[in-house]
C-alpha positions in Angstrom: 2.0 -14.4 -45.6 -0.8 -15.2 -43.0 -0.1 -13.0 -39.8 -1.8 -13.1 -36.2 -1.4 -10.2 -34.2 -2.2 -11.1 -30.8 -3.0 -7.5 -29.5 -4.3 -4.4 -31.5 -1.0 -2.6 -31.6 -0.5 0.9 -33.2 -1.5 1.5 -36.4 2.2 2.1 -37.6 3.4 -1.0 -37.7 0.0 -2.7 -38.7 0.0 -0.2 -41.9 3.8 -1.2 -42.5 2.6 -5.0 -42.7 -0.6 -4.6 -44.6 1.5 -2.5 -47.5 4.1 -5.5 -47.4 1.4 -7.9 -48.3 1.0 -9.7 -44.9 -2.5 -10.8 -44.4 -3.5 -9.7 -40.7 -5.6 -10.8 -38.0 -5.4 -8.6 -35.0 -6.5 -9.6 -31.8 -8.6 -7.8 -29.1 -6.6 -6.0 -26.7 -9.5 -6.1 -24.2 -9.9 -9.8 -24.3 -6.7 -11.2 -25.1 -6.1 -14.8 -26.1 -5.6 -17.6 -23.3 -2.7 -19.6 -23.6 -4.9 -22.8 -25.2 -6.7 -20.3 -27.4 -3.4 -18.8 -28.7 -1.6 -22.3 -29.2 -4.5 -23.6 -31.4 -4.9 -20.6 -33.1 -1.3 -20.3 -34.8 -1.9 -23.4 -36.6 -3.3 -21.6 -39.1 -0.7 -18.8 -39.3 2.8 -18.4 -40.6 3.8 -15.5 -38.9 3.2 -14.3 -34.9 3.7 -10.9 -33.8 2.9 -11.5 -29.8 3.4 -9.4 -26.8 5.2 -9.5 -23.4 1.8 -10.9 -22.0 2.0 -14.2 -24.2 3.6 -17.2 -23.0 5.5 -19.0 -25.8 7.1 -21.9 -24.3 8.5 -25.2 -25.3 5.1 -26.7 -25.6 3.7 -24.1 -27.5 6.4 -23.7 -30.0 6.7 -27.7 -30.6 2.8 -27.5 -31.3 3.4 -24.6 -34.0 7.1 -25.6 -35.2 5.7 -24.5 -38.6 5.9 -20.7 -37.4 8.4 -19.3 -40.1 8.9 -16.2 -37.4 7.8 -14.7 -34.5 8.4 -10.9 -33.4 7.2 -9.4 -30.1 6.0 -6.2 -29.4 8.5 -5.5 -26.3 12.1 -4.7 -25.6 12.1 -7.8 -23.4 12.0 -11.3 -24.6 12.2 -13.6 -21.4 8.4 -14.5 -22.0 9.7 -16.6 -25.0 11.7 -19.9 -24.8 14.5 -18.6 -27.0 16.4 -22.1 -26.9 13.5 -23.9 -28.0 12.6 -21.4 -30.9 16.4 -21.8 -31.9 16.2 -25.4 -31.9 13.2 -25.3 -33.9 14.8 -22.9 -36.4 12.2 -20.2 -35.5 13.9 -17.0 -35.6 12.7 -14.4 -32.7 12.7 -10.7 -33.2 12.1 -8.0 -30.4 11.9 -4.0 -30.3 14.9 -2.7 -28.1 15.9 1.1 -28.2 12.1 2.2 -28.7 11.4 2.9 -25.1 15.0 4.3 -23.8 13.9 7.9 -23.2 10.2 6.9 -21.8 11.2 4.4 -19.4 14.2 6.3 -18.2 11.5 9.1 -17.5 9.6 6.8 -15.3 12.6 6.2 -13.4 13.6 9.4 -12.9 10.0 10.6 -11.8 9.9 7.6 -9.6 13.0 8.5 -7.9 11.7 12.4 -7.4 8.2 11.0 -6.1 10.0 8.6 -3.6 12.7 11.2 -2.1 9.5 13.8 -1.6 6.8 11.4 -0.7 4.4 12.5 -3.5 2.1 9.6 -3.7 1.4 9.3 0.0 1.2 13.1 0.2 -1.7 13.0 -2.4 -3.3 10.2 -0.5 -3.6 12.4 2.4 -5.4 15.2 1.0 -7.7 12.8 -0.8 -8.5 11.3 2.7 -9.2 15.0 3.9 -5.9 15.3 6.1 -4.2 18.0 4.6 -2.7 18.9 8.3 -1.1 21.8 9.6 2.5 23.2 8.9 5.0 21.0 11.3 8.9 22.0 10.8 10.0 18.1 11.0 7.1 16.4 9.6 6.6 15.0 5.8 10.5 15.1 5.2 12.1 14.0 2.1 15.5 13.9 0.7 17.3 16.3 -1.6 19.1 14.4 -4.5 22.1 16.8 -5.5 25.3 15.6 -5.4 24.1 12.1 -4.2 25.3 8.9 -5.7 23.3 6.9 -8.4 24.1 3.4 -8.6 23.0 1.7 -12.0 22.5 -2.0 -12.3 22.7 -2.8 -16.1 23.9 0.2 -17.8 22.5 -0.2 -21.2 20.5 2.3 -23.4 17.8 2.8 -20.8 20.2 2.9 -17.8 22.2 5.5 -19.8 19.4 7.6 -20.2 18.8 7.7 -16.6 22.4 8.2 -15.7 22.5 11.2 -17.9 19.2 12.7 -16.6 20.4 12.5 -13.0 24.0 13.8 -13.8 22.6 17.0 -15.5 19.9 17.7 -13.3 21.5 16.8 -9.9 25.1 16.3 -10.3 25.0 13.1 -9.4 28.2 11.0 -9.2 27.2 7.6 -11.2 28.5 4.3 -10.7 27.3 1.0 -12.0 27.5 -2.8 -12.3 27.6 -4.4 -15.7 28.7 -7.4 -17.3 31.1 -5.0 -19.8 32.4 -1.7 -19.5 30.6 1.4 -20.8 33.0 3.5 -22.2 30.7 6.3 -23.3 29.2 6.5 -20.0 32.9 6.8 -18.6 33.7 9.6 -21.2 30.6 11.5 -21.1 29.2 11.0 -17.5 32.5 10.3 -15.4 30.8 6.6 -14.7 32.5 4.1 -12.7 32.2 0.4 -13.0 32.1 -1.2 -9.3 31.2 -4.7 -8.1 27.7 -5.6 -7.0 28.6 -5.2 -3.2 30.0 -1.8 -4.0 26.8 -0.8 -5.7 24.8 -1.8 -2.9 26.9 -0.2 -0.4 27.6 3.2 -2.1 24.6 4.2 -3.9 22.1 6.6 -2.5 19.8 5.8 -5.3 20.0 2.2 -6.8 18.2 2.3 -10.2 17.7 -1.4 -11.9 17.6 -1.7 -15.8 18.9 -5.1 -16.5 17.3 -7.9 -18.5 15.6 -10.6 -16.4 18.0 -14.0 -16.5 18.6 -16.6 -14.3 21.8 -14.3 -13.0 19.6 -11.7 -12.3 16.5 -13.4 -11.1 15.8 -12.1 -7.4 19.4 -10.6 -7.2 17.7 -7.7 -5.1 16.9 -9.8 -1.9 16.9 -9.0 1.8 20.3 -9.8 2.3 21.0 -7.4 -0.7 18.9 -4.7 0.3 20.5 -5.0 4.2 23.8 -4.3 2.4 22.3 -0.7 1.2 22.1 2.5 3.0 19.4 3.2 5.4 18.8 6.3 3.4 18.8 4.8 0.0 16.1 4.7 -2.6 15.4 1.6 -4.6 14.0 2.0 -8.2 12.9 -0.9 -10.3 11.5 -0.1 -14.0 13.2 -3.5 -15.4 11.1 -6.7 -14.6 9.6 -7.6 -11.2 11.3 -10.5 -10.6 14.6 -8.9 -10.1 13.7 -7.9 -7.1 12.2 -10.4 -4.4 9.4 -8.7 -3.2 8.7 -10.1 0.5 12.5 -9.3 1.1 11.6 -5.7 0.0 8.7 -5.6 2.3 11.0 -6.5 5.0 13.5 -4.3 4.2 11.3 -1.5 4.2 9.6 -2.2 7.5 13.1 -2.4 9.2 14.4 0.6 7.9 17.0 -1.4 5.9 16.3 1.1 2.8 14.6 4.3 2.9 12.2 4.1 0.1 11.3 2.3 -3.3 9.6 3.1 -6.6 8.5 0.6 -8.8 7.1 0.3 -12.2 7.5 -3.4 -12.5 6.2 -5.8 -9.7 5.9 -9.8 -8.7 3.3 -10.8 -9.9 1.8 -8.5 -12.2 -0.9 -7.2 -11.5 -0.3 -6.3 -8.1 -2.7 -7.3 -5.4 -4.6 -4.2 -4.2 -4.2 -5.2 -0.4 -0.1 -5.4 -1.0 1.6 -3.9 1.9 3.8 -2.0 -0.3 0.7 0.2 -1.5 0.5 1.5 2.0 3.9 2.3 2.9 4.8 6.3 3.0 8.1 6.0 1.0 6.9 3.6 -1.7 5.6 4.8 -5.1 4.6 2.2 -7.8 2.9 2.4 -11.1 1.3 -0.5 -13.3 4.1 -1.2 -15.7 3.7 2.0 -17.9 7.3 2.4 -18.6 7.0 2.4 -22.6 3.6 4.2 -22.3 4.1 7.1 -24.6 2.4 7.7 -28.3 6.0 8.0 -29.3 7.3 4.8 -27.8 4.5 2.8 -28.7 4.3 3.7 -32.4 8.2 2.7 -32.5 7.8 -0.2 -30.9 5.1 -1.3 -33.4 7.2 -0.3 -36.2 10.3 -2.4 -34.9 8.0 -5.6 -34.2 6.6 -5.3 -37.6 10.0 -4.5 -39.6 11.3 -7.5 -38.0 8.8 -9.6 -39.8 8.7 -7.6 -43.3 12.7 -7.9 -43.3 12.8 -11.6 -42.4 10.2 -12.3 -45.5 11.9 -10.4 -48.0 15.5 -10.8 -47.2 15.9 -13.5 -44.6 17.2 -10.9 -41.8 15.8 -8.8 -39.2 16.4 -5.6 -37.6 17.0 -7.0 -34.1 16.8 -10.7 -33.9 17.4 -12.6 -30.6 18.8 -15.6 -31.9 20.7 -14.5 -35.0 22.2 -18.0 -35.3 19.2 -19.3 -36.7 18.9 -16.6 -39.8 21.9 -18.1 -40.8 20.5 -21.4 -41.4 
């Protein structure tokens, strides 16, 4: 059961794999494998525990069609060509649910930071520009009773909505493929169209997967339909918003501010104009960066491979039809 773990993930998952008899080779997180290195290296392994930074495309999979299973140390799986994996009968596991609270905390924190200009005020102090009291300067927004729009009301979106309802009594609206009866019953959440979400949200928080349908759905045209006082938050994937459109919308006052834990591309260039805008707060994709969340991600990614080896099943499989074969 030779298994390649591409990055040095938390010990919780590694210990489970070793105890189950898996023979591990663990990569160095400080110097990850290049695409070519990983493609060639996988020829010697039965199982692959990858990360969201590993590009697992059709070419990679065709050259490593011998792999019995892949599990990714992430909730998202847009870095893996699922159609190609399925065609080659390679099951792909992932690690959802582990970061629901942690990522929603980041969205909630960004919302507050943007509404009160936290990052830019800190930069002013660093620059020695504390300034004097001026009654109409440095004014932010209060969030009490405002409308929160959720794009993608899954587990993370629900946690964000729950926090906003409890803390600020916010009205919750959402756009989703399906109805969320739990959110309707417990939070009074109302499902709306994309157009209504854009027009009515005081804070619009994105928690959707990255698909062809959602790629760059938040572009300049979308931002121009929002309130001039609206705050845009994205903690899902950077390619859900179109960055040039966001920059233009902020420069022209189409929206009031933005908070991002994801960018396009990642990492963001240090001279990106978003970093200097007064109502913008950006973090380096740390939504899952808590001890508890990363431990649970490690456990789930490992359990997928263990269960597959011993029972032919997985805790969380992206392409479960392959398991049946």
